[in-house]
C-alpha atoms as one frame of an Amber mdcrd trajectory, in Angstrom:
protein
   0.139   0.170   0.117   0.832   2.937  -0.621   1.702   5.742   2.335  -0.810
   8.616   3.133  -0.018  11.910   1.859  -1.020  14.777   2.759  -3.566  14.966
  -0.007  -4.683  12.066  -0.311  -5.823  12.398   3.099  -7.544  15.773   2.613
  -9.307  14.015  -0.334 -11.267  11.096   1.557 -11.414  14.115   4.340 -13.714
  15.849   1.172 -15.595  12.621   0.631 -16.265  11.757   4.611 -18.080  15.397
   5.202 -19.913  15.501   1.347 -23.489  14.816   1.681 -23.800  13.322  -1.847
 -21.073  12.055  -5.053 -18.983  14.595  -5.847 -16.986  15.896  -9.319 -13.868
  15.979  -9.692 -13.936  19.831  -9.844 -15.937  20.155  -5.884 -13.505  17.592
  -4.793 -10.587  19.472  -5.910 -12.835  23.424  -4.686 -13.480  21.947  -2.002
 -10.153  20.175  -0.855  -7.806  23.091  -1.992  -9.214  24.890   1.287  -7.052
  22.422   3.196  -4.360  21.491   0.756  -3.505  24.785  -1.062  -1.619  23.291
  -3.562  -3.713  20.276  -4.500  -4.668  19.861  -8.334  -6.542  17.920 -10.576
  -3.646  15.531 -11.180  -3.186  14.968  -8.125  -7.011  14.260  -7.035  -7.774
  11.933 -10.442  -3.854   9.766  -8.877  -5.367   9.614  -5.455  -9.262   9.017
  -7.192  -7.785   5.795  -8.630  -5.876   4.188  -5.564  -8.919   5.130  -3.326
 -11.472   2.920  -6.042  -8.719   0.190  -6.717  -8.273   0.365  -2.096 -12.197
  -0.184  -2.616 -12.864   2.699  -0.959 -14.720   4.797  -3.021 -16.679   3.963
  -5.960 -17.417   6.502  -9.373 -21.159   5.885 -10.276 -21.541   7.431 -14.155
 -24.963  10.365 -14.167 -26.248  10.348 -17.058 -26.343  13.647 -17.448 -23.098
  14.524 -15.392 -20.681  12.147 -15.956 -18.378  10.491 -13.384 -19.305  11.602
  -9.152 -17.423   9.939  -6.773 -17.901   8.759  -3.981 -17.848   7.250  -0.506
 -18.138   2.623  -0.859 -19.416   1.846   3.066 -22.480   4.107   2.889 -23.849
   0.517   1.326 -26.573  -0.165  -1.934 -28.664   3.233  -2.577 -29.681   5.806
  -5.568 -29.217   9.699  -5.999 -31.846  12.526  -6.678 -30.604  15.036  -9.218
 -32.128  18.623  -8.527 -31.945  19.735 -12.113 -32.347  23.619 -10.679 -28.907
  23.748  -8.417 -27.414  21.019  -9.873 -27.400  18.959  -6.712 -26.901  14.888
  -6.780 -28.698  13.995  -2.810 -28.607  10.605  -1.887 -31.938   8.153  -1.482
 -31.610   5.515   1.516 -32.030   2.268   0.735 -32.608   0.793  -2.849 -36.874
   1.298  -3.730 -36.684  -1.906  -7.028 -37.823  -4.818  -6.647 -35.962  -6.586
  -9.187 -38.074  -9.914  -9.322 -41.178  -8.177 -10.883 -38.917  -5.826 -13.482
 -36.396  -8.094 -14.381 -38.553 -11.025 -17.163 -37.271 -14.357 -16.477 -34.043
 -15.634 -17.522 -32.458 -11.962 -16.898 -28.946 -12.563 -14.125 -28.837  -8.648
 -13.002 -25.496  -8.017 -11.763 -26.279  -4.167 -11.080 -27.726  -1.114 -10.945
 -28.350   2.734 -10.550 -31.510   4.489 -10.133 -31.504   8.286 -11.156 -33.438
  10.245  -9.705 -35.027  14.081 -11.431 -37.275  16.899  -9.820 -36.509  19.937
  -7.180 -35.000  19.454  -3.454 -36.402  20.907  -1.118 -34.864  24.498  -1.137
 -35.909  24.756  -4.934 -39.029  23.936  -4.788 -40.048  26.235  -2.363 -38.098
  28.817  -4.421 -40.961  28.089  -7.288
């Protein structure tokens, strides 16, 4: 295992306190508040290491692209507010695979993204 660096510690701290999946740009912005010299290449390199170590996972959002979140939260889904553009975590899984998957299909994984307005943005409407 590679040694723990100040940059990796900052990235892990940002991810731990994120409240939802984060883009590379978000990780970089918040990470620079901890380590001002943090750069994009370092974020990519450390995310790859954390993914390989099983501590972070990458999710692919249909509109936002690659987002990253901690793996310890278990299986869950996401809500994307189209007004503030934030992605929120939804607890648990609402999909009843046995009732939606045709016989003979084997589901290996799934992601569900719901879209709309978060409570803050809904108050503004």
